[in-house]
C-alpha positions in Angstrom: -19.8 -106.5 -81.7 -19.2 -107.6 -78.1 -20.0 -106.1 -74.7 -17.5 -104.3 -72.5 -17.5 -107.1 -70.0 -16.7 -109.7 -72.7 -14.0 -107.5 -74.2 -12.4 -107.0 -70.8 -12.5 -110.7 -70.1 -10.8 -111.5 -73.4 -8.1 -108.9 -72.9 -7.3 -110.4 -69.5 -6.9 -113.8 -71.0 -3.7 -112.6 -72.6 -1.9 -111.3 -69.5 1.7 -112.6 -69.5 4.8 -112.8 -67.3 7.7 -110.9 -68.8 10.3 -112.3 -66.3 12.5 -110.6 -63.7 15.6 -108.5 -63.6 17.9 -107.2 -60.9 18.3 -103.5 -60.7 20.2 -101.0 -58.4 18.1 -100.1 -55.3 17.1 -96.6 -56.3 16.1 -97.8 -59.8 13.5 -100.1 -58.2 11.2 -97.2 -57.1 7.6 -97.8 -58.4 8.6 -101.3 -59.7 7.0 -104.6 -58.6 9.1 -106.6 -56.2 9.9 -110.1 -57.4 11.6 -111.5 -54.3 10.7 -112.0 -50.7 12.7 -109.8 -48.3 13.7 -111.3 -45.0 15.1 -109.6 -41.9 18.8 -110.1 -41.8 18.8 -109.4 -38.1 16.5 -108.3 -35.3 14.5 -105.1 -35.8 15.6 -103.1 -33.9 18.9 -104.8 -33.7 19.5 -103.6 -30.1 17.6 -102.1 -27.2 17.5 -98.4 -28.3 16.5 -95.3 -26.5 13.5 -93.5 -28.0 14.1 -90.3 -26.1 16.9 -87.9 -25.1 17.4 -88.2 -21.3 19.1 -90.5 -18.8 19.3 -94.3 -18.6 19.0 -95.9 -15.2 18.2 -99.1 -13.3 14.5 -99.1 -12.3 15.3 -101.1 -9.1 17.3 -98.1 -7.8 14.2 -95.9 -8.1 12.2 -98.6 -6.4 14.7 -98.4 -3.6 13.7 -94.7 -3.2 16.6 -93.3 -5.2 15.5 -89.9 -6.6 18.9 -88.4 -7.5 21.5 -90.2 -9.7 25.1 -89.3 -10.4 25.7 -89.0 -14.1 28.6 -91.3 -15.1 28.8 -90.2 -18.8 27.0 -89.5 -22.0 26.0 -92.0 -24.7 25.4 -90.9 -28.3 23.8 -92.8 -31.1 26.4 -94.8 -33.0 28.5 -95.7 -30.0 29.0 -99.4 -29.0 27.0 -100.5 -26.0 28.3 -98.9 -22.8 27.9 -100.1 -19.2 26.2 -98.5 -16.2 28.8 -99.1 -13.4 26.8 -98.2 -10.3 23.1 -98.9 -9.7 22.7 -95.6 -8.0 24.1 -93.7 -11.0 22.8 -93.0 -14.5 24.1 -92.3 -18.0 22.9 -89.5 -20.2 21.6 -91.1 -23.4 20.5 -89.7 -26.8 17.7 -90.9 -29.0 18.7 -94.0 -31.1 21.6 -94.9 -28.8 22.1 -98.4 -27.4 20.7 -98.8 -23.9 23.7 -99.6 -21.6 24.3 -102.8 -19.7 22.6 -102.7 -16.3 20.1 -100.0 -17.4 16.5 -100.9 -18.1 14.6 -97.5 -18.1 15.0 -94.2 -19.9 13.7 -90.9 -18.4 13.5 -88.0 -20.8 15.1 -84.7 -20.0 11.7 -83.0 -19.6 11.1 -85.2 -16.5 14.4 -84.5 -14.7 16.5 -81.7 -13.4 20.3 -81.7 -13.9 22.7 -79.8 -11.6 26.3 -80.3 -10.6 26.6 -83.7 -12.4 23.5 -85.2 -10.8 20.0 -85.9 -12.3 17.0 -85.6 -10.1 13.6 -87.1 -11.0 10.5 -85.0 -10.7 8.1 -87.6 -12.1 7.9 -91.3 -11.3 9.1 -93.5 -14.2 7.7 -96.8 -15.4 10.0 -99.7 -15.7 11.2 -100.2 -19.3 9.8 -96.9 -20.5 11.2 -95.1 -23.6 13.1 -98.2 -24.8 12.5 -99.8 -28.2 13.2 -103.4 -27.3 15.5 -105.5 -29.6 13.4 -107.7 -32.0 10.1 -106.1 -30.9 9.3 -105.1 -34.5 10.6 -108.2 -36.4 12.9 -111.1 -35.5 15.8 -112.1 -37.7 14.6 -114.3 -40.5 11.0 -113.1 -40.6 9.4 -111.8 -43.7 9.6 -108.0 -44.1 8.2 -107.6 -47.7 6.3 -110.1 -49.8 7.0 -110.3 -53.5 4.3 -108.9 -55.8 4.0 -105.4 -54.1 4.9 -102.1 -55.7 8.0 -100.6 -54.3 7.4 -97.1 -52.8 9.4 -94.9 -50.5 8.6 -96.9 -47.4 9.7 -100.1 -49.1 13.0 -98.5 -50.2 13.8 -97.8 -46.6 13.2 -101.4 -45.6 15.3 -102.7 -48.5 18.1 -100.4 -47.5 17.9 -101.5 -43.9 18.6 -105.1 -44.9 21.5 -104.2 -47.2 19.7 -104.7 -50.6 22.0 -102.7 -52.9 20.2 -104.4 -55.8 16.6 -105.6 -56.0 14.9 -108.3 -58.1 11.9 -106.8 -59.8 9.3 -107.8 -62.4 10.3 -106.8 -65.9 7.9 -104.5 -67.7 7.0 -105.1 -71.4 8.7 -103.3 -74.2 6.2 -101.0 -75.7 5.9 -99.1 -79.1 3.3 -96.4 -79.2 2.1 -95.9 -82.8 0.1 -92.9 -84.2 -1.3 -92.9 -87.7 -2.7 -90.2 -89.9 -1.6 -87.5 -92.4 -3.2 -84.8 -90.4 -0.8 -85.2 -87.5 2.4 -83.1 -87.2 5.1 -82.9 -84.5 4.5 -80.8 -81.3 7.2 -78.3 -82.3 5.7 -77.7 -85.7 3.1 -75.1 -86.5 0.1 -76.9 -88.0 -1.6 -75.8 -91.1 -5.4 -75.1 -90.9 -6.1 -78.8 -91.9 -3.6 -80.3 -89.5 -3.3 -80.9 -85.7 -0.3 -81.6 -83.4 0.3 -85.1 -82.2 -1.1 -85.5 -78.7 -2.7 -88.9 -78.1 0.5 -90.9 -78.2 2.3 -88.4 -76.0 -0.5 -88.9 -73.4 0.0 -92.6 -73.7 3.8 -92.3 -73.3 3.3 -90.1 -70.2 0.9 -92.7 -68.7 3.5 -95.4 -69.4 6.3 -93.5 -67.7 4.2 -93.7 -64.5 4.5 -97.5 -65.0 8.3 -97.3 -65.4 7.9 -98.0 -69.1 9.8 -95.7 -71.6 7.9 -96.4 -74.8 9.2 -95.8 -78.3 7.0 -93.5 -80.5 6.4 -94.2 -84.2 4.3 -92.1 -86.5 2.9 -93.6 -89.7 1.4 -91.7 -92.6 -1.8 -93.1 -94.2 0.1 -95.3 -96.7 -0.7 -99.0 -96.5 2.6 -100.4 -97.7 4.5 -98.1 -95.3 2.2 -99.1 -92.4 2.6 -102.8 -93.2 6.4 -102.6 -93.3 6.7 -100.6 -90.1 4.1 -102.7 -88.1 5.9 -106.0 -89.1 9.2 -104.7 -87.6 7.5 -103.5 -84.4 5.8 -106.9 -84.0 9.2 -108.5 -84.1 10.9 -106.0 -81.8 8.3 -105.2 -79.0 6.2 -107.0 -76.5 3.2 -104.6 -76.9 2.0 -102.3 -79.5 -0.3 -99.4 -78.6 -1.9 -97.8 -81.6 -4.0 -94.7 -81.9 -6.2 -94.3 -85.0 -6.8 -96.3 -88.1 -9.3 -98.8 -86.9 -12.7 -97.3 -87.9 -14.4 -97.6 -91.3 -12.7 -94.8 -93.2 -11.0 -95.3 -96.5 -7.6 -94.8 -94.9 -8.2 -96.9 -91.8 -5.8 -99.7 -92.8 -4.9 -101.2 -89.4 -7.3 -104.1 -89.2 -6.5 -105.2 -92.7 -2.7 -104.9 -92.1 -2.9 -106.8 -88.9 -4.7 -109.6 -90.7 -2.2 -109.7 -93.5 0.7 -109.8 -91.0 -0.8 -112.8 -89.1 -2.0 -111.0 -86.0 -4.9 -112.9 -84.7 -7.9 -110.7 -84.1 -9.3 -111.4 -80.7 -12.1 -108.8 -81.2 -12.9 -105.7 -83.1 -15.6 -103.2 -82.0 -17.1 -103.1 -78.5 -20.5 -101.9 -77.4 -19.1 -98.9 -75.6 -18.7 -95.1 -75.8 -16.1 -93.8 -76.4 -14.0 -96.3 -78.2 -16.5 -98.5 -80.1 -13.9 -99.4 -82.9 -11.3 -100.7 -80.4 -9.3 -103.6 -82.0 -7.4 -106.1 -79.9 -5.2 -109.0 -81.1 -2.1 -111.1 -80.6 0.7 -112.4 -82.9 1.3 -115.9 -81.7 4.7 -116.4 -83.3 6.2 -113.1 -82.1 4.2 -113.2 -78.8 3.2 -109.5 -79.3 0.0 -108.1 -77.9 -1.7 -105.4 -79.9 -4.0 -102.7 -78.5 -5.4 -100.6 -81.3 -7.5 -97.7 -80.0 -9.7 -95.3 -81.9 -7.9 -92.0 -82.8 -10.2 -89.6 -81.0 -8.4 -88.3 -77.9 -10.9 -89.3 -75.2 -11.3 -92.7 -76.9 -7.6 -93.4 -76.8 -7.2 -92.0 -73.2 -10.2 -93.8 -71.7 -9.5 -97.2 -73.4 -5.9 -97.1 -72.2 -7.2 -97.0 -68.6 -10.2 -99.3 -69.2 -8.2 -102.1 -70.8 -4.4 -101.7 -71.0 -3.8 -100.5 -67.5 -5.6 -103.5 -65.8 -3.9 -105.8 -68.3 -0.5 -104.5 -67.3 -1.3 -104.7 -63.6 -2.3 -108.3 -64.0 0.8 -109.1 -66.0 2.9 -107.5 -63.3 1.2 -109.7 -60.7 -0.5 -106.8 -58.9 -4.0 -107.8 -59.7 -7.0 -105.4 -60.3 -9.4 -104.4 -57.7 -12.8 -102.9 -58.3 -13.4 -99.3 -57.2 -16.7 -97.6 -56.6 -17.9 -94.0 -56.2 -21.2 -92.2 -55.6 -22.7 -90.1 -58.4 -23.2 -86.5 -57.5 -25.8 -86.0 -60.3 -28.2 -87.8 -62.6 -26.7 -89.4 -65.7 -28.6 -90.5 -68.8 -28.0 -94.2 -69.6 -27.7 -95.8 -73.1 -29.8 -98.8 -73.9 -27.0 -100.9 -75.4 -23.6 -99.2 -74.9 -21.5 -99.1 -71.8 -20.6 -95.5 -71.1 -17.3 -94.1 -69.7 -18.2 -90.8 -68.3 -15.3 -88.5 -67.3 -15.7 -87.4 -63.6 -14.0 -85.3 -61.0 -13.7 -86.8 -57.5 -14.6 -84.9 -54.4 -14.9 -85.9 -50.7 -18.1 -85.3 -48.8 -17.2 -86.4 -45.3 -16.1 -90.0 -45.6 -17.8 -90.5 -49.0 -16.1 -90.2 -52.4 -18.3 -88.4 -54.7 -18.0 -88.3 -58.6 -19.2 -85.2 -60.4 -19.5 -85.7 -64.2 -17.7 -83.3 -66.6 -19.4 -81.7 -69.5 -17.5 -82.3 -72.8 -18.1 -82.2 -76.5 -17.6 -85.9 -77.2 -14.6 -88.2 -77.8 -12.7 -85.4 -79.6 -12.7 -83.0 -76.7 -9.1 -83.3 -75.6 -9.2 -80.3 -73.2 -11.8 -81.9 -70.9 -9.2 -84.6 -69.9 -7.2 -82.1 -67.9 -10.0 -82.0 -65.3 -10.7 -85.7 -65.3 -9.8 -88.0 -62.3 -11.2 -91.0 -64.1 -14.3 -92.5 -65.6 -17.6 -93.7 -64.2 -18.3 -97.0 -66.0 -22.0 -97.2 -66.6 -23.4 -100.4 -68.1 -26.5 -100.1 -70.4 -30.0 -100.4 -69.2 -33.5 -99.0 -69.3 -33.4 -96.5 -66.5 -31.0 -93.5 -65.9 -28.5 -93.4 -63.1 -29.5 -91.1 -60.3 -27.6 -88.9 -57.9 -26.5 -91.1 -55.0 -26.1 -94.3 -57.1 -22.9 -96.3 -56.5 -21.1 -96.9 -59.8 -17.9 -98.6 -61.0 -14.9 -96.2 -61.2 -11.9 -96.4 -63.4 -9.1 -94.1 -62.2 -6.9 -92.2 -64.7 -4.7 -90.3 -62.1 
């Protein structure tokens, strides 16, 4: 049995690149950008007014002009206009191109307009209220580096440079597999000895947040059936996520089946709670990665975020960064096991505080609704105290 640190290290050795694909712009939301995006022109592409008001020549004000004849009105979307007389002005709207011969915009709040003339009642600054061409980015400069997750702000930038399609990192194809005769579909009323399938639906929901629509396969506790089905999924998918069938029970066939199908066991069993029976392996020929989690709900849920989620981030080129929180209460330590303690996060001033959640062990599915993530507590001789900083694994 290996430590959590060693298990995590071994999982990360098997991160892999699944290639790239071009998708329509709006299908790239939450995906990982796989191309560098350059400015196709200056940003902004012209001197634009940042206020509604009048555009004038500052030198006219310096020559003691206070009142300016209005030559016309410029709206956003019009080609660049021209200010004909230095002693005149043009009304201008926000976003409009600043006219030739004008270099200052005075907003309506600082002028009075009467009978076609605008009179200043505050002194302007030269160049005020103008967003200068190229002041954000010059044409040809980098706007977005590849390897970032595309959010709403990135969509706006991609649209601004005309990217109707975007090259993104491909996500792996995933099959989520549940095992056990006790499981029935969600829509079915379970008998007293049965429970509704829930673990794999939690996994599928978590995968949707990663832009992965996983296939779900349920297998009864029948070794030949399990073997036949697993062989096909090994051939058809990049990743298998299993829940159940890896402990020491008479019907826990997964480790034996994986061995018979040529899946190399990287490790089985980790010094951790929950999820001690976690099994991880790879099929070299089919290049399929197998995460086989224990079947208890909290075990499946926590081990997904402890191992699979960072593995996926590394495979997508995002990398994994350590996060830390401050404990809000004392927590008993285990002498040999790393503990994943469900916590709720709360802000106290500028400090992120983790309050532990009471639960009834790895079978307590309902406690997960409150959980923001897990405090990861390595083994030791002394308990963790309120105020200690600990490693945090987010699940939301």
